N, C-alpha and C positions, 0 to 999 in steps of 0.2 A: 178791650176785653181782657180782664185779669189773668195771670198765669194759674197754672194749677198749684204751685207752691205758696201762693198768695191766698188761694182760696182756702188750702188747709190750714194754713196760719191763722186765717179769720174764724175758721171753726174751731180753733183751738186745738188741732191736731198738730202733732209734730210731725215734719216732711218726712223723718226717718224715724220709725218705730224704735223705741228703746230697748236694747236688749233685755231678755228676761232675766231677773236674778240668779238663774242658774247658769246664764252666759252661753246657752247652747244655741239660740236662734241668732243667725248670720243677718249682716246689715244687708239691707236691699238698697243698691245705689237708685239715687233719684234720677229724674228725667235730665235735669242740668248738668249732673256729672257725666251722663252719657253723653249729652251735648259736648261737653269740654272735652271729653276724650276724644270724640270724633274730630272736633276741630283741630286738636293737637296733631292727631294722627294724619289728618289732610293737610296741616301745615308742615309736617316731617316729609310727607310724600312729595309735597309741592318743592319743598327745598332741596331734596336729594333726587328727584327724578332724572334731572340732567346728568348726574353722576352715573346712575345707573345706565342710562340709555348710552353714555360714553363707554362705560365698561362692557355693554352688551355688544356694542359695534367693534369696539377692540377685540374681544374674544372672537367675533364672527369673523373679523378679518384675518386674525391670526390662524384660523382654522381653516378657512378659505385658501391662504395662502399655502399653509402647510401641504393641504391635500393636493393643490395643483402644483407645487414644485415637487412633491412626490411622484406625481403622475409623469411629469416632464422627465425627472431623472431616470424614472424605471423605464420609461420609453426610450430614452437616449441609449440606456445601457443595453436596451434589448436589440436595438438597431446596430450597436457597435459588436454585439455578439453575432447576429447574423450577418454583418460584413466579415467577420472572421471567418464564418463557416463558407461564405461565397469565395473568399480568398483561397481556402483550403480545396474547394472544388476546382478552381482554377489551376491550382498547382497539379492537381490530380490528373489534370488532361496533358501534362507534359512528360517528357520522358522519364524524368527522376521523380515524378509524382507518386508513382506506386512504392518507391523505395524510401521516400521520405517522410509521406503523409500517410496516416490511416485514417479512413473516413469515420471508423466508429469513434477511433481516439480523440478526433478531433471535436466531434460531437459531445463526447462525454466531458471533454475538457473544457469546451465552450459552456455548457449548460452549468456545470460546476462553478466557473468563475462568474457568470452570470447570476447565478444564485447568490453566491457570497457578496458579490456588489449590490445587488438588490435589496438583501436583508441588511448590509451595513447601512445603506442610504435611507432604507425606511426607519430604521432605529436612530440615527441621526436626527433627520428631519422630525420625526413626531415626538422624540424625547425632547428636543428643543422647544417645538410647539407647547407641549404639556408644561414646560416649566415656564414659559412665558405667560401663559394661562393663570398658572398660579401665582405669579408675581403679581398679575393684574389685579387678584384680591387682596394684595398688600400682605401676602402671606411670606415670612422670612425663609428663605430657601436655603440658609446656611446650616441649619442642623439637618435638613431633610438630606442635602448633599453629603454631609459629614457622616448620617447614618448609611446613606447609600454605599459611600467608600468603603466604610467598615464592613458593611454586607458582602460588597464585592470582593474585598480581600480574604475573607472568610470562605466565601463559595470559591474563590481560586485556590485556596490551600485545600480545601476537602475534595475538590474535583481537579486538582492538578494533572492527572493522568488524562482526563477527558480534555483539558485544554491542551495539554501538550500534542494529544492524537490530533486535534482541530487544527492547531498552528501548522503541525508538521505537515499534513494533508494540504492546507492551503499552500505553503511553499512549494511543496511537491509539483501541484498542479500549474502554479504561476511559472515554476522554473522548467516545466515540461521535463522532468526527470525521466519519466516513463508513462507508458499509455496501453490502451488496451491493443493487445496483440503481441507486445513486447514479452521476450523471454528475461527475466531477471534473477539475480542472485541478491536476496534480501538478508542474507547472513542466517535467519531464522527458519527460512524457506526459500526453495528454488522452483521456478515453475513459470508458465505462461499467464499473462496479466489479463484477467477476464472483466474485472470491474475496478475502477477506481473511485473510492468515497473520500469524504473529508476526514473520516475517521478510521475507516477499515479499507484495506487493499486485499482484494480476492484474488489468489493464484491458484491455476490447475497444474498439478505436479505431473510428472512422468509416466506415474501409475494410474492417473485419472483422478486423484483425490484433490479436493479442494482446500485451500489453506486460507483462513482468515487471519491477515496479518495488521494489528493495530499500527497506525502509522507513526505512532510515538516510539515503538520498539525499534525501527528500522534506523540503525546507526550508519550503515552503509549501504550502497545499491551498485551492483554490477548490472548495466544493461548489456545484454547479449545479442540485441536484435538492431542496434544503431551502428550505422556505417557498414562494416564489412566484418566477414569471420575469416578464420584461417584454419584449411584441413591439413593436418600433417599424418604422414604415413611412414612408419619406420621399417624399411625391409631388412631382415637379416639373412645373409648369404654366407656360405662358406668361406674361410680366409683363402683358398686356393682358387676362387672364381677370378675371371678376368675383369677387371672394373670398366674399361671401356666398353666391352660386352654387355656388361649390366647397364652402364649408362645409357647406351645405344637402344637397348631394349626399352627402358624407362621412356626415353623421349619418344619413341614410337607409341608407346601407350598414351602418352601425354597428347601427343598431336592428333591421334584419333578421336580421344575422348573430348577435346576441345571443339571439335568439328559436328559431332553428333548432337542430336536434340534428345532430351531437354537440358544436357549438360553444358552447352555452350551459353545458355542462358544463366546457369547456375554458376559458373565460372567467370569470376571477375578479372583474372588474370591468368598468365600460362602457369602451367604446372611445372615446377621447376625442380631439379634435382641438387639439392644444396650441397652434396657431397657426403662425406664418411662423417657419422654421428660418433661412432666408437670402433675400436677396433681390439678383438680379443685374441686369444691364442689361436682357436678353431673357428672364430667367426668375425663378420664386421656387419656393422650396420649402416645402411644408407638410408638417408633423409630425404623424402619427398614432400615438398609443400606446395599449396595452391590458395589463392585469395578468391573467397566464395561469397555468394549472397548470405546476408545475414540469417543465421538459425539453418543453414544448409550444408555446415561443415561436416556433420556427421553423415549425413547422407552421401556426399561425396568421398569421404573417405571410405566408406563402404564399397563404392563401386570402384576406387581405384585398387583397393585391396584385391576385389574380384578380377579385374582386368590385369594387374601385375601379376598374379598367380598363374591364370592361364598363359601370358605371354613368356613367363620364365619356364612353364613346363613345355612349352613349344621350342624354346630356345635351349632346353636342357641345362637351366641354370637352377640348382636346388637351392631351397628355401628351408633355412634352420632357424630353430628358436631356442633361445636361453643356452644352457650347457650341453654340448653334444659329445657322444662318445667317439674316441678316436678309432678309425676303420684302418684295417691292414692294407697292404700296397694293393692286393687283389680286389678289395673292395667287397669282399665278403667275410662275414663274421665267423670267428673259430666256434664250432659248437660246442668244443670242450672247455670253452673259457669260462663257463660258469658253473662246471663239475668240480667238486672237491677232490682232493688227493686221497686214495685210498689209506686207511688208517689200520695200524697193527692190532688197534683194540677190537677189530672187526672179526679177528680170529680167536676162538675161545681158547684153543690149545698153544697159543703164543705165549713166551716168556712173559710178556708186558702184562698180558690179561690174567695169568696167574699171579703175578706180583701184586695185581690189586685185590685179588679174592680176599675177603674179610677172613681172619682167623676165627675158627669155630671155638667156643668156650670148653674149658675143661670140665668132665665129670667128676665130681667127688668122688672119692673111694669109698667102698662099703667097710663098716668097722668090722674088726676081727671077732670071731666067735669064741 
């Protein structure tokens, strides 16, 4: 059986119609051309299918390994953070647990560290997998990496404050400089820490206001809640008081306060009379100090002042403040000390008063008639 092109040639017809004189009629491909194209395509697929299959398997392997590795790493980080939390709970059960560990502080610190570690791990693993997939397609990664480096530098310069805040927050959390419940002096604000973030730290001031402090703005930190605090009271008495009696009275106050609740828990050391802090002409200052629980120094100072005042009143020891007026020997002030001496100008008929009277102007004489 002859083919269709042979039949058309025998009939005197051209297998491909010639274009019209105007050239607008497109050429119609013949069945032989279509068959040749299909043969070429099949041959190309047959030659490259193995390459495609290898690339597909390689990409699939990269994706599967990256997802599995990311899941394993994130799970390991989560277990590590949970172990840190269990360790903190175990310490909470000890005698020093309530002093050194704060549950909310540990929880937020663990969550922040875990979030940072998981994000960094995901970025590194998935980024590396994406680059490996692109290299599988024979894509030159050098221009892409150079462009990413330039873009990263530009973003770093443009958002340098944000980067500074983030890095400062990460190091503050990792170094455990402060946590929830601590009273800190951050320079720009002072108050109790109510939330620690990677970019912003929230403080509650003494008047109840909330301060939002960027971590990059904190140049120095004074933590007032770690370790112990010192309560200091200055007692000013008259210079004529008996120092032995003053010290004995203060020792009695310190002994009673150290045995009573709740002050026996707030005081971490005995109330000590340090001695004379200063001596003036009519007064002297006795310094009293005590080591207290963190954040309780002001409370202990107020109670000490209250007890010292009552004890001094009972012992007839007078407390003075600042510059005091010198009293006479009898102890009663002179009522005429503040009265001014009489003046001669108070009498209108005195010679001094008449001497200060202004001279009346002279009237001009009338003209003669």
